[in-house]
TORRO-186922 format. One line per field, with one value per residue (C-alpha): y, z, x. Coordinates in Angstrom, 3 decimals, decimal comma, always signed. Layout:
BEGIN
v	Y / ...
w	Z / ...
u	X / ...
//
This chain:
BEGIN
v	-51,325 / -47,624 / -44,346 / -41,854 / -38,245 / -35,193 / -32,292 / -28,972 / -27,251 / -28,041 / -31,273 / -30,706 / -31,487 / -35,110 / -35,446 / -33,134 / -33,715 / -37,492 / -37,621 / -35,098 / -34,318 / -36,749 / -36,960 / -33,190 / -32,718 / -36,075 / -37,121 / -39,825 / -42,034 / -45,213 / -45,921 / -49,381 / -50,760 / -48,651 / -49,702 / -47,010 / -43,836 / -42,970 / -39,232 / -37,051 / -33,976 / -30,787 / -28,055 / -24,346 / -24,799 / -27,052 / -30,295 / -33,481 / -36,860 / -39,812 / -41,119 / -44,190 / -43,300 / -46,160 / -45,598 / -47,913 / -46,078 / -43,292 / -43,036 / -43,027 / -42,594 / -39,035 / -38,026 / -35,528 / -35,533 / -33,310 / -29,795 / -27,111 / -23,847 / -24,602 / -22,923 / -23,018 / -20,120 / -22,287 / -23,650 / -20,145 / -18,743 / -18,342 / -17,311 / -19,941 / -21,551 / -23,065 / -22,025 / -21,859 / -24,941 / -27,183 / -25,843 / -27,013 / -30,649 / -30,165 / -31,348 / -29,985 / -26,432 / -26,409 / -25,103 / -28,652 / -29,758 / -26,868 / -27,010 / -30,613 / -31,295 / -28,307 / -29,072 / -32,648 / -31,507 / -28,988 / -31,602 / -34,119 / -31,589 / -30,435 / -34,039 / -34,821 / -31,854 / -32,661 / -36,277 / -35,064 / -32,721 / -35,178 / -38,434 / -37,679 / -34,565 / -34,679 / -32,169 / -29,609 / -29,810 / -29,505 / -26,350 / -24,827 / -25,834 / -24,318 / -20,977 / -21,119 / -21,913 / -18,993 / -16,680 / -17,792 / -17,493 / -13,969 / -12,508 / -14,425 / -12,242 / -9,215 / -10,421 / -8,456 / -11,445 / -9,962 / -6,753 / -8,368 / -11,145 / -8,967 / -6,343 / -8,943 / -10,979 / -7,792 / -6,770 / -10,286 / -10,368 / -7,024 / -8,317 / -11,553 / -9,684 / -7,319 / -10,265 / -11,734 / -8,481 / -8,130 / -11,437 / -10,683 / -11,675 / -11,086 / -10,460 / -6,703 / -7,031 / -9,769 / -7,734 / -4,775 / -6,969 / -8,722 / -5,451 / -3,329 / -5,659 / -6,343 / -8,958 / -12,383 / -13,649 / -15,704 / -12,631 / -11,057 / -14,286 / -14,641 / -11,107 / -11,466 / -14,907 / -13,859 / -10,745 / -12,764 / -15,471 / -12,863 / -11,591 / -15,101 / -15,867 / -12,889 / -14,120 / -17,627 / -16,231 / -14,159 / -16,948 / -19,369 / -17,054 / -16,822 / -19,964 / -23,389 / -25,125 / -23,350 / -23,894 / -27,646 / -27,604 / -25,556 / -26,450 / -25,002 / -22,584 / -25,498 / -26,808 / -23,529 / -24,003 / -27,522 / -26,192 / -23,871 / -20,544 / -19,743 / -20,808 / -21,987 / -18,795 / -16,694 / -18,712 / -18,189 / -14,451 / -14,308 / -16,044 / -13,794 / -10,675 / -10,370 / -8,956 / -9,410 / -9,137 / -11,050 / -11,082 / -11,418 / -7,993 / -8,837 / -10,548 / -7,424 / -5,354 / -7,709 / -7,085 / -3,301 / -3,521 / -5,960 / -3,689 / -0,770 / -2,935 / -3,815 / -0,082 / +0,487 / -2,368 / -0,881 / -3,721 / -1,153 / +1,587 / +4,690 / +5,963 / +5,995 / +2,228 / +1,835 / +4,003 / +1,821 / -1,265 / +0,323 / +1,390 / -2,120 / -3,515 / -1,191 / -2,241 / -5,872 / -5,191 / -3,287 / -6,306 / -8,593 / -6,123 / -5,862 / -9,649 / -9,619 / -6,878 / -8,644 / -11,664 / -9,510 / -7,249 / -9,217 / -8,202 / -7,240 / -10,305 / -8,684 / -8,379 / -11,979 / -13,004 / -10,870 / -12,481 / -15,991 / -15,461 / -13,889 / -16,837 / -19,550 / -17,921 / -17,349 / -21,002 / -22,162 / -20,314 / -21,562 / -25,168 / -24,429 / -21,586 / -23,287 / -26,458 / -27,248 / -26,874 / -26,539 / -23,063 / -20,692 / -20,033 / -22,006 / -20,688 / -23,027 / -24,992 / -27,103 / -29,743 / -30,805 / -33,125 / -31,537 / -27,753 / -27,034 / -23,253 / -23,392 / -25,719 / -23,387 / -20,456 / -22,368 / -23,264 / -19,628 / -17,935 / -20,610 / -20,915 / -17,166 / -17,455 / -20,315 / -18,135 / -15,528 / -18,236 / -19,538 / -16,264 / -14,560 / -16,385 / -17,687 / -19,053 / -22,265 / -25,651 / -25,301 / -26,075 / -22,409 / -21,182 / -19,811 / -22,309 / -20,795 / -23,691 / -23,688 / -19,930 / -20,269 / -22,866 / -20,768 / -17,594 / -19,159 / -20,905 / -17,939 / -15,469 / -17,625 / -18,241 / -14,518 / -13,320 / -16,220 / -18,289 / -15,453 / -12,684 / -11,349 / -14,540 / -13,057 / -14,695 / -13,355 / -10,230 / -10,840 / -8,875 / -9,720 / -10,910 / -7,449 / -5,654 / -4,715 / -5,425 / -2,910 / -5,426 / -8,875 / -9,784 / -11,630 / -13,239 / -10,799 / -13,075 / -13,027 / -9,318 / -7,166 / -3,407 / -1,425 / +0,777 / +4,425 / +6,181 / +6,373 / +9,523 / +8,384 / +7,312 / +9,848 / +11,647 / +15,364 / +16,910 / +20,463 / +21,597 / +20,510 / +22,469 / +25,669 / +25,297 / +24,870 / +28,255 / +30,402 / +33,732 / +36,959 / +37,764 / +40,964 / +43,038 / +41,681 / +44,139 / +43,751 / +41,736 / +44,765 / +46,955 / +44,692 / +46,666 / +46,163 / +44,838 / +42,093 / +43,428 / +45,425 / +46,852 / +46,676 / +49,650 / +49,469 / +47,396 / +50,385 / +51,759 / +50,907 / +49,507 / +52,270 / +52,115 / +52,924 / +56,507 / +57,466 / +56,393 / +59,131 / +61,903 / +61,182 / +60,298 / +63,624 / +62,829 / +59,285 / +60,468 / +62,371 / +59,059 / +57,673 / +57,640 / +58,560 / +55,158 / +54,907 / +52,332 / +55,046 / +56,770 / +60,557 / +62,363 / +63,648 / +60,092 / +59,009 / +61,970 / +61,276 / +57,549 / +58,241 / +60,523 / +57,831 / +55,314 / +57,706 / +58,154 / +54,456 / +53,560 / +56,281 / +55,470 / +53,880 / +50,935 / +49,902 / +50,846 / +48,410 / +45,083 / +42,351 / +39,534
w	-0,710 / -0,152 / -2,018 / -1,437 / -0,709 / +0,087 / +2,077 / +2,000 / +4,693 / +8,207 / +10,115 / +10,669 / +7,014 / +7,769 / +10,177 / +8,814 / +5,127 / +5,397 / +7,734 / +5,964 / +2,416 / +1,457 / -2,221 / -2,545 / -1,457 / -2,718 / -5,884 / -6,664 / -3,750 / -4,804 / -2,125 / -3,449 / -3,406 / -0,850 / +2,788 / +4,075 / +2,878 / +3,228 / +3,884 / +3,977 / +6,070 / +5,613 / +8,072 / +7,741 / +9,682 / +6,949 / +8,953 / +7,242 / +8,491 / +7,094 / +8,416 / +7,482 / +7,862 / +7,692 / +5,647 / +7,850 / +9,488 / +6,938 / +5,440 / +1,756 / +0,796 / +2,134 / +0,394 / -2,414 / -5,764 / -6,459 / -6,772 / -8,544 / -10,037 / -13,628 / -16,100 / -19,855 / -20,879 / -23,000 / -24,945 / -26,117 / -26,605 / -30,355 / -32,000 / -34,534 / -36,035 / -33,334 / -30,570 / -27,779 / -29,011 / -27,488 / -24,058 / -24,348 / -23,787 / -20,420 / -17,304 / -14,411 / -13,618 / -16,382 / -16,346 / -16,926 / -13,588 / -11,802 / -13,523 / -14,399 / -11,253 / -11,741 / -15,458 / -14,833 / -12,302 / -14,795 / -17,559 / -15,306 / -14,146 / -17,702 / -18,870 / -16,004 / -16,802 / -20,523 / -19,903 / -17,523 / -20,168 / -23,033 / -21,354 / -18,184 / -18,770 / -20,781 / -23,498 / -21,173 / -18,763 / -21,640 / -22,796 / -19,328 / -19,090 / -22,522 / -21,456 / -18,268 / -20,280 / -22,644 / -19,692 / -17,920 / -21,101 / -21,704 / -18,280 / -17,555 / -20,153 / -17,896 / -15,475 / -16,346 / -16,313 / -18,363 / -16,358 / -12,917 / -13,644 / -15,627 / -12,919 / -10,171 / -11,920 / -12,782 / -9,131 / -8,076 / -10,612 / -9,452 / -5,901 / -6,963 / -8,698 / -5,740 / -3,385 / -5,667 / -5,824 / -2,037 / -1,348 / +0,898 / -0,958 / +0,894 / -2,232 / -1,800 / +1,946 / +1,716 / -0,792 / +1,574 / +4,565 / +2,652 / +1,445 / +4,584 / +7,586 / +7,490 / +9,128 / +8,028 / +11,568 / +13,479 / +14,998 / +11,559 / +10,146 / +13,146 / +12,732 / +9,036 / +9,336 / +12,331 / +10,547 / +7,568 / +9,780 / +11,540 / +8,181 / +7,015 / +10,378 / +9,944 / +6,516 / +7,908 / +10,698 / +8,337 / +5,760 / +8,516 / +9,314 / +5,786 / +3,882 / +4,490 / +3,089 / +5,463 / +8,357 / +7,710 / +7,538 / +10,734 / +12,922 / +16,080 / +16,869 / +18,105 / +14,535 / +13,436 / +16,109 / +14,873 / +11,326 / +12,341 / +11,714 / +15,422 / +18,556 / +21,812 / +23,617 / +20,882 / +21,142 / +24,889 / +24,469 / +21,732 / +23,972 / +26,878 / +24,874 / +25,192 / +22,338 / +21,282 / +17,642 / +15,222 / +16,247 / +12,787 / +13,144 / +16,286 / +14,501 / +12,367 / +15,540 / +16,602 / +13,196 / +13,714 / +17,199 / +16,047 / +13,121 / +15,542 / +17,732 / +14,683 / +13,998 / +17,522 / +17,096 / +13,859 / +11,677 / +9,853 / +8,825 / +8,851 / +9,403 / +5,671 / +5,524 / +8,594 / +6,978 / +3,868 / +6,038 / +7,739 / +4,435 / +3,006 / +6,282 / +6,139 / +2,553 / +3,618 / +6,608 / +4,488 / +2,189 / +5,156 / +6,463 / +3,058 / +2,893 / +6,319 / +5,291 / +2,031 / +4,128 / +6,592 / +4,170 / +1,399 / -1,427 / +0,250 / +0,939 / -0,439 / -3,902 / -3,872 / -2,885 / -5,645 / -8,283 / -7,021 / -6,820 / -10,291 / -11,897 / -10,071 / -10,608 / -14,298 / -14,935 / -12,682 / -14,917 / -17,965 / -16,951 / -17,675 / -20,177 / -22,534 / -22,943 / -26,483 / -26,162 / -28,717 / -30,300 / -29,604 / -33,310 / -36,484 / -36,963 / -37,864 / -34,814 / -34,308 / -31,610 / -30,177 / -27,304 / -26,497 / -25,892 / -27,345 / -27,008 / -23,528 / -22,421 / -23,965 / -22,155 / -18,885 / -19,560 / -20,156 / -17,346 / -14,691 / -15,706 / -15,305 / -11,788 / -11,068 / -12,171 / -9,617 / -6,973 / -7,827 / -7,725 / -4,841 / -2,400 / -3,942 / -0,642 / -0,673 / -2,195 / -5,717 / -8,740 / -9,535 / -5,970 / -4,817 / -3,844 / -0,427 / +0,996 / -1,982 / -1,676 / +2,019 / +1,250 / -1,574 / +0,537 / +3,433 / +1,099 / -1,104 / +1,791 / +3,795 / +0,678 / -0,076 / +3,411 / +4,375 / +1,602 / -0,922 / +1,485 / +0,328 / -1,670 / -5,060 / -8,155 / -9,299 / -11,429 / -15,036 / -18,236 / -19,991 / -23,562 / -24,834 / -23,134 / -26,575 / -28,828 / -28,712 / -28,649 / -29,662 / -33,313 / -35,145 / -38,566 / -41,246 / -42,328 / -38,879 / -38,154 / -38,052 / -38,616 / -35,417 / -34,501 / -34,559 / -34,182 / -36,189 / -38,095 / -38,759 / -42,374 / -43,181 / -46,508 / -46,567 / -49,854 / -51,049 / -50,425 / -46,808 / -46,508 / -47,718 / -45,132 / -42,392 / -43,161 / -40,044 / -40,211 / -39,096 / -35,453 / -34,439 / -31,353 / -28,510 / -26,580 / -23,505 / -23,933 / -23,647 / -26,180 / -29,219 / -32,469 / -34,546 / -37,495 / -37,557 / -40,609 / -39,500 / -42,183 / -41,747 / -42,308 / -43,226 / -41,237 / -39,173 / -38,474 / -35,541 / -36,103 / -35,900 / -33,885 / -35,181 / -33,966 / -35,613 / -39,013 / -38,910 / -38,446 / -41,799 / -43,011 / -41,807 / -38,149 / -38,669 / -40,291 / -37,110 / -35,286 / -37,593 / -35,896 / -37,933 / -38,262 / -34,537 / -32,030 / -29,392 / -29,608 / -29,345 / -26,648 / -29,321 / -30,455 / -26,920 / -26,401 / -29,589 / -28,856 / -25,339 / -26,728 / -29,243 / -26,488 / -24,546 / -27,590 / -28,165 / -24,593 / -24,435 / -27,707 / -27,924 / -29,788 / -26,921 / -23,821 / -24,532 / -22,702 / -23,562 / -25,651
u	+151,867 / +152,241 / +152,616 / +155,398 / +154,453 / +156,591 / +155,136 / +156,957 / +154,941 / +153,890 / +153,550 / +149,859 / +149,211 / +150,093 / +147,194 / +144,555 / +145,089 / +145,150 / +142,185 / +139,983 / +141,012 / +143,749 / +142,899 / +142,847 / +146,432 / +147,795 / +145,953 / +148,536 / +147,432 / +145,650 / +143,035 / +142,208 / +145,785 / +147,622 / +147,504 / +149,830 / +151,513 / +155,193 / +155,396 / +158,484 / +157,667 / +159,644 / +158,713 / +159,460 / +162,709 / +164,057 / +164,034 / +162,855 / +161,752 / +159,840 / +156,547 / +154,511 / +150,855 / +148,296 / +145,159 / +143,137 / +140,265 / +140,150 / +136,691 / +137,478 / +133,854 / +133,839 / +137,032 / +136,683 / +138,374 / +141,321 / +139,915 / +141,856 / +140,723 / +139,740 / +142,097 / +141,571 / +143,824 / +146,107 / +143,130 / +142,168 / +145,670 / +145,079 / +141,839 / +140,848 / +137,789 / +135,622 / +138,010 / +135,431 / +133,588 / +136,274 / +135,394 / +131,809 / +132,762 / +134,471 / +132,675 / +134,744 / +133,766 / +131,147 / +127,616 / +126,368 / +127,791 / +126,112 / +122,745 / +121,973 / +119,912 / +117,607 / +117,404 / +116,282 / +113,662 / +112,259 / +112,105 / +110,351 / +107,760 / +107,098 / +106,691 / +104,306 / +102,065 / +102,147 / +101,073 / +98,364 / +96,984 / +97,109 / +96,050 / +94,100 / +91,979 / +88,793 / +87,846 / +86,259 / +89,158 / +91,624 / +89,872 / +90,116 / +93,766 / +94,467 / +93,024 / +95,087 / +98,214 / +97,670 / +97,091 / +100,305 / +102,334 / +101,034 / +101,765 / +104,989 / +106,698 / +106,147 / +108,841 / +112,049 / +114,378 / +117,228 / +117,407 / +117,192 / +119,666 / +122,075 / +122,420 / +122,761 / +125,450 / +127,356 / +127,466 / +128,430 / +131,271 / +132,653 / +132,547 / +134,291 / +137,110 / +137,474 / +137,944 / +140,591 / +142,560 / +142,274 / +144,012 / +147,042 / +150,215 / +153,515 / +155,621 / +156,116 / +156,564 / +159,172 / +161,225 / +161,283 / +162,172 / +164,946 / +166,452 / +166,162 / +166,556 / +170,287 / +172,457 / +173,633 / +174,116 / +171,565 / +169,913 / +169,379 / +167,959 / +165,662 / +164,339 / +163,573 / +161,987 / +159,898 / +158,654 / +157,477 / +156,031 / +153,907 / +152,650 / +151,733 / +150,126 / +147,826 / +146,692 / +146,114 / +143,941 / +141,817 / +141,468 / +140,564 / +137,653 / +136,256 / +137,337 / +135,850 / +138,914 / +141,282 / +138,890 / +138,910 / +142,696 / +143,163 / +140,213 / +141,812 / +144,617 / +146,701 / +146,716 / +148,299 / +150,961 / +151,650 / +151,860 / +154,685 / +152,985 / +152,897 / +154,783 / +153,277 / +154,263 / +152,700 / +149,491 / +149,441 / +149,929 / +147,290 / +144,757 / +145,715 / +144,856 / +141,086 / +139,019 / +135,420 / +136,437 / +138,617 / +142,282 / +143,813 / +145,478 / +147,470 / +150,405 / +150,730 / +151,034 / +153,846 / +155,404 / +155,365 / +156,896 / +159,571 / +160,466 / +160,882 / +163,091 / +165,211 / +165,594 / +166,902 / +169,361 / +170,652 / +169,378 / +167,253 / +169,663 / +167,458 / +163,947 / +163,212 / +163,676 / +161,474 / +158,820 / +158,952 / +158,444 / +155,446 / +153,882 / +154,060 / +152,758 / +149,752 / +149,023 / +149,157 / +146,904 / +144,394 / +143,989 / +143,372 / +140,819 / +139,138 / +138,724 / +137,118 / +134,685 / +133,827 / +132,866 / +130,951 / +129,038 / +127,341 / +125,057 / +121,773 / +119,671 / +116,529 / +118,052 / +119,221 / +115,703 / +114,160 / +116,374 / +115,672 / +111,913 / +111,871 / +113,645 / +111,721 / +108,311 / +109,005 / +109,772 / +106,935 / +104,499 / +106,418 / +105,678 / +102,028 / +102,245 / +104,716 / +102,626 / +101,532 / +97,768 / +94,980 / +94,957 / +92,088 / +91,499 / +92,022 / +95,518 / +98,336 / +99,448 / +102,575 / +102,357 / +105,725 / +106,454 / +109,852 / +109,848 / +113,278 / +113,249 / +111,759 / +114,564 / +117,147 / +115,578 / +115,736 / +119,370 / +120,331 / +118,389 / +118,872 / +122,531 / +122,873 / +121,505 / +123,928 / +126,842 / +125,833 / +125,492 / +128,961 / +130,908 / +129,130 / +131,438 / +134,702 / +136,036 / +134,028 / +134,805 / +133,455 / +135,592 / +136,218 / +136,695 / +140,027 / +142,719 / +143,329 / +145,342 / +147,655 / +148,118 / +148,974 / +151,639 / +153,016 / +153,184 / +155,092 / +157,500 / +158,430 / +158,574 / +160,997 / +163,046 / +163,292 / +164,282 / +166,567 / +168,129 / +168,264 / +169,309 / +172,692 / +173,122 / +173,893 / +175,339 / +178,734 / +178,667 / +179,582 / +179,412 / +176,182 / +175,894 / +175,028 / +177,905 / +179,259 / +176,289 / +173,491 / +170,720 / +169,543 / +169,931 / +167,190 / +167,219 / +166,171 / +163,338 / +161,713 / +162,183 / +159,083 / +158,990 / +159,341 / +156,411 / +157,545 / +154,196 / +150,987 / +152,090 / +155,669 / +155,028 / +152,301 / +152,712 / +151,924 / +150,693 / +151,470 / +147,892 / +148,187 / +151,447 / +149,786 / +147,037 / +149,623 / +151,384 / +151,250 / +149,398 / +151,181 / +150,800 / +149,043 / +149,604 / +147,489 / +145,328 / +143,157 / +140,001 / +137,733 / +139,620 / +139,824 / +139,442 / +136,322 / +138,310 / +140,924 / +142,725 / +145,785 / +148,003 / +151,742 / +153,988 / +157,592 / +160,064 / +161,216 / +157,695 / +155,431 / +151,939 / +149,353 / +146,133 / +142,676 / +142,480 / +145,791 / +144,522 / +141,827 / +144,357 / +145,980 / +149,358 / +150,855 / +150,337 / +151,535 / +154,735 / +155,560 / +155,762 / +158,482 / +161,907 / +164,966 / +166,654 / +167,060 / +165,889 / +165,241 / +161,881 / +161,736 / +159,699 / +157,355 / +156,665 / +155,867 / +153,480 / +151,548 / +151,383 / +150,048 / +147,330 / +146,373 / +145,964 / +143,708 / +141,482 / +141,364 / +140,464 / +137,804 / +136,059 / +132,600 / +134,015 / +136,230 / +134,258 / +131,449 / +131,023 / +133,472 / +132,151
//
């Protein structure tokens, strides 16, 4: 009997996946009944062939279960009564799976000390133990558990999210390559596919350096060659280039040189398109570099040690301090064999520490760690599809459904009012309208010559507004400034107005400091 499996990536997956992690990649294989596996291999060149792989010799006891990142988004799509309570009964990726060993050890130690106190110690020894328990319970509260754990987990979560957003995805790069590297002949196809293969090779090299899953899949560089991400000549050239540091950036340098060569050949039409290629390449390279630095620079070890010591010491003292001993005075005393609240406190604080331990490095093999192998397969598949099969392969242009209609029509019963703005339906009362009436504008002067009063009387429509100094001279002098129904001012009017301005600028009211 055998199971049938189809692989859409490289030929190396046949060897490495079956020998090391067969149930991870192929969960439908029955190890008890199947004696061999029929595999259809499809490499990145599109060639397919069938292989019968015997399961004899594979150590099934070391194989792991199918691990996928736990997703519960659909379960909480709608807020309803007891929505999160359904998630409490899941085992995979749960806090119970992470914490049950430590929880059992704590319960066993607490039970051992409780039996020792109740059944082994005599009265004098019980009195000494009771005083010790009260002392431990009093001073264990001085450890700032909430502050230390809260700050640490916050920093670890920010680091976890930063690593996720730094994962190199070739989507933007493959769109630019497909749209700017022209040519439907074999040379054009070769250029586009090679450019994207170099980009994916760089991500494989960096993930192989930081992810245990990818390292187990590609143990040597020859495995990458067999997988189709790199040719034998490229491997020879990569090994020939000596560097003391990680060489994940070298395929990106090949990408840049090949893009420049495509520009010389006319495959890239202009320098603007080449610049766009280089910009997307630099963004892709910066994400690879950021992943490498996240793996290199961790949260300082001293802080991780402080958090661990704080949690472990707190619950070490709690093993003694939270025992139900005889009270020091005759106050009411409740003797319980199971410390419910102490166990809840251990579950919360120790679980908090486990969360930080889980997310501090998401490139391991935990349930909630990143599926790096799946992302590698996805990236090479979609990038080759975008730059090869979909290049200049467009569906025929047709008039869409709304060529005449202005938009989709919905049944009147299901239509909802369209949001037009928060003040669209606001009603304005008459009192509010009176408050909104604009006040008359006054003539603006310099900031250091504002008049002492804000009340400026208006003359007739044809008269100019008078300044402060002109008001003191009386209505006779002001009447001299009135033009005779003409828009052109007389010389006498200009002379008087100039003298008024001199008085105004030289007065004590206007020469003072500006407020």
